[in-house]
C-alpha positions as a Markdown table, in Angstrom:
| # | Residue | x | y | z |
|---|---|---|---|---|
| 1 | Met | 148.5 | 22.0 | -54.6 |
| 2 | Val | 145.0 | 23.2 | -54.0 |
| 3 | Phe | 142.9 | 24.7 | -56.8 |
| 4 | Pro | 139.2 | 25.0 | -57.9 |
| 5 | Leu | 137.3 | 21.8 | -58.9 |
| 6 | Gly | 136.3 | 23.5 | -62.2 |
| 7 | Leu | 139.9 | 23.3 | -63.4 |
| 8 | Leu | 140.1 | 19.5 | -63.4 |
| 9 | Ala | 139.9 | 17.7 | -66.7 |
| 10 | Glu | 137.7 | 14.7 | -67.6 |
| 11 | Gly | 138.8 | 11.5 | -65.9 |
| 12 | Glu | 140.8 | 13.2 | -63.1 |
| 13 | Thr | 140.2 | 12.5 | -59.5 |
| 14 | Ala | 140.7 | 14.8 | -56.5 |
| 15 | Val | 139.9 | 15.1 | -52.8 |
| 16 | Val | 137.8 | 18.0 | -51.6 |
| 17 | Val | 139.8 | 20.3 | -49.3 |
| 18 | Gly | 137.2 | 22.9 | -48.6 |
| 19 | Thr | 135.0 | 25.6 | -50.1 |
| 20 | Ala | 135.5 | 29.3 | -50.8 |
| 21 | Gly | 132.5 | 31.4 | -49.8 |
| 22 | Glu | 128.9 | 30.1 | -49.6 |
| 23 | Ala | 128.8 | 26.5 | -50.8 |
| 24 | Gln | 126.2 | 24.9 | -48.5 |
| 25 | Arg | 124.4 | 23.4 | -51.5 |
| 26 | Ala | 127.6 | 21.6 | -52.6 |
| 27 | Gln | 128.0 | 20.2 | -49.1 |
| 28 | Asp | 124.3 | 19.1 | -49.2 |
| 29 | Met | 125.2 | 17.1 | -52.4 |
| 30 | Gly | 128.0 | 15.3 | -50.6 |
| 31 | Leu | 131.0 | 17.5 | -51.7 |
| 32 | Arg | 132.5 | 17.8 | -48.2 |
| 33 | Ala | 136.1 | 18.1 | -47.1 |
| 34 | Gly | 137.8 | 14.7 | -47.4 |
| 35 | Lys | 135.4 | 13.3 | -50.1 |
| 36 | Gln | 136.9 | 11.9 | -53.3 |
| 37 | Val | 135.4 | 13.1 | -56.6 |
| 38 | Lys | 136.0 | 12.1 | -60.2 |
| 39 | Val | 135.2 | 14.4 | -63.1 |
| 40 | Leu | 133.1 | 12.5 | -65.6 |
| 41 | Ser | 132.5 | 15.5 | -67.9 |
| 42 | Asn | 134.0 | 19.0 | -68.2 |
| 43 | Ala | 133.5 | 20.5 | -71.6 |
| 44 | Gly | 135.1 | 23.8 | -70.6 |
| 45 | Arg | 131.9 | 25.7 | -70.2 |
| 46 | Gly | 128.5 | 24.8 | -68.7 |
| 47 | Pro | 128.0 | 22.4 | -65.8 |
| 48 | Leu | 130.4 | 19.6 | -64.7 |
| 49 | Leu | 129.3 | 16.0 | -64.2 |
| 50 | Leu | 130.9 | 14.4 | -61.2 |
| 51 | Lys | 131.0 | 11.1 | -59.5 |
| 52 | Val | 130.8 | 11.3 | -55.7 |
| 53 | Asn | 130.6 | 8.0 | -53.8 |
| 54 | Asn | 128.2 | 6.0 | -56.0 |
| 55 | Ser | 126.3 | 8.9 | -57.3 |
| 56 | Arg | 126.6 | 11.1 | -60.3 |
| 57 | Ile | 125.9 | 14.8 | -59.8 |
| 58 | Ala | 125.9 | 17.9 | -62.0 |
| 59 | Ile | 127.1 | 21.2 | -60.6 |
| 60 | Ser | 127.4 | 24.6 | -62.2 |
| 61 | Arg | 130.8 | 25.9 | -63.2 |
| 62 | Ile | 130.3 | 28.8 | -60.8 |
| 63 | Ala | 129.8 | 26.4 | -57.9 |
| 64 | Ala | 132.7 | 24.2 | -59.1 |
| 65 | Met | 135.1 | 27.2 | -59.0 |
| 66 | Lys | 134.2 | 27.7 | -55.3 |
| 67 | Ile | 135.1 | 24.1 | -54.3 |
| 68 | Leu | 138.8 | 23.7 | -53.5 |
| 69 | Val | 140.4 | 20.3 | -54.3 |
| 70 | Arg | 143.8 | 18.5 | -54.3 |
| 71 | Arg | 144.6 | 16.0 | -57.1 |
| 72 | Thr | 145.1 | 12.4 | -56.3 |
| 73 | Ala | 147.6 | 10.1 | -57.9 |
């Protein structure tokens, strides 16, 4: 099932499937299709803290809702 990255809870991992709309900045930060991400912090509002590869990045909730992901086991 595919849904926005902003809906993942802390500690969950997912694989990026694609983006909805303009998300060039997200791709520049490494959030490309096929990349695995882990949510380090998602307080329900404000930015999300993610782990992508060996980097931690923060993205706005608006951007996170435009990135489509699939949960991993």
